[in-house]
N, C-alpha and C positions, 0 to 999 in steps of 0.2 A: 160671280159671288163679289161682292162689294168688302174690299180688306177692312179693318178699325182700324182707327188711328188717333194719335192726342197729337197736340201742341207743347211743346214744350218749352218755357221761357226762363233763361239765365237770370238773377235777380239775387237784389241784397235780402227784401223784406219782403217774402210772400203774402204776408201777412196783407199788408199796404195793398199789393196789386190783386189777391185774391179781392178784397172790399172795391177797390175802385173798378176791376171787369165786371167783376159779378154784378155790379149795377151799370155799367156803361153798358153791357151788351144783353142785360137779362137775364144771367145764368146767376148760380144756385153756389152758394160754398160747397162742394162736395161733402156729404157726411162720408165717417170711416165707413168702411167695410160691416156687415153683419157680424155679431157676434165682437165686436172691440169697441170698447169705450172711447175709445180716440185712437189717432194716428198715431200716434208713439207705438201704444198696445199692436198693432199692427204693422209696423215695419221691424220692430223687433221681432213679430212671430214669424216672420220671411227672413230672418237672419242679418238685416242689412245691421252692419257694428254700431256699435253705441257712439262711436265720435260722429257718425256721419247724421244720425239723426237730430242730434242738437236739441233745442229747445222746440221739438214739434207739437206744441199744446194746442194749434188751432189748425184749422184746412189747410192744404198749401195749393188745394187744385178747385177748380169750378166746373160745374158742366152742366149743358143744358136739362132745363128740369121736364121739357118735351122730351128729350132722349133721341132729338136728331142733329144736336151740330155736336162735333169732336169735346171731346174730356180738354182741358186747358191745365198744364202742371204749371206751378209756378217752382221753379229748381233753385234753390239758395246754392249761388255759388259766392267763393271771397274775392275776384277778383272784377274791376270797376269796369260797365260798357264803356268800351273805348271808338265804336265806329257807328256808321251810319248801320241800322239793320239791312239785313239780304231780305228779310221775308217781312212783311208788314200787313196789317189788318187794313180792310178796308170796311166801315162802319157805312151801310146804304140809310138813309135817310131822307134820300131827295124825292123819293115817289115816282113814280110811274114817269115814263119817258114824254107819255103825253101832256101833262102840264106843262106851263108855260115855264120857261127859265126862271122868272122870277119867284114864281111861287117855288119852286126845288130849292131855288138859294136862302129865301125865308124859313123852308124846312131845313134845310142845313147848319143855318145859324141858328136856329133856334137848337137843335142838337148840339153844336159848338158850345153853345153858351148852358146848356147842359151839364156836360163833360167837363167844363171847366169850374164847374160847381161842386165836380167828384175828383177833383186835382190834376186834373190835366192842364197843359199849356198847348196854347196857339201858338203854330208854328210861322206860316205861311199861307196867304188862300192862292189855293191855284186856279186859276184864271184869268184867261187874255180877253180884251173885247173882241166879238164876234164868234166866240165859243160857244156853243150849244152845252157847258157840260160847268160846274161849277163843284167846288171842292175844296178844302180846308186839311192842311197836314197841322197835325198836332200831337204831341206825345205825352206820354203816359204818367206816373209819378216816380219812375224811375227813367226816365229820357227814352224810352222806346217808341219808335214812330209809326203814326196809322194814319189813314186818312178819314175823312167824314166827307161824303157825298152823296 
């Protein structure tokens, strides 16, 4: 039997990351559970202290509209990001391995351009002459690293 899990990303501005990542990976902002007008009401109903709820007026999580991928929760924390991620996302944009490297590179670059318009920053190109792999390291609007390959 498989185990269900979610990915949790600590951040300052959940709303901003919900907007970015839902567009980046074609997820959707997660609606509140049935029977609740919003997330604030849901968190109260399960006993989360009011001081921890803060101003939860919008989704803090995203989910796969097809129900196939994991839920991603953007957990608001007070401290800033201080070091490189120990875990990161790889966005697969290059297509099949049987495509020529030039075609895969073009597809990666097109996705990088789209993500930049959403608020990502390009950090570095991950390619060396002779490699049959092309990727770009990027950062989301709060500096969390991820790769497009």
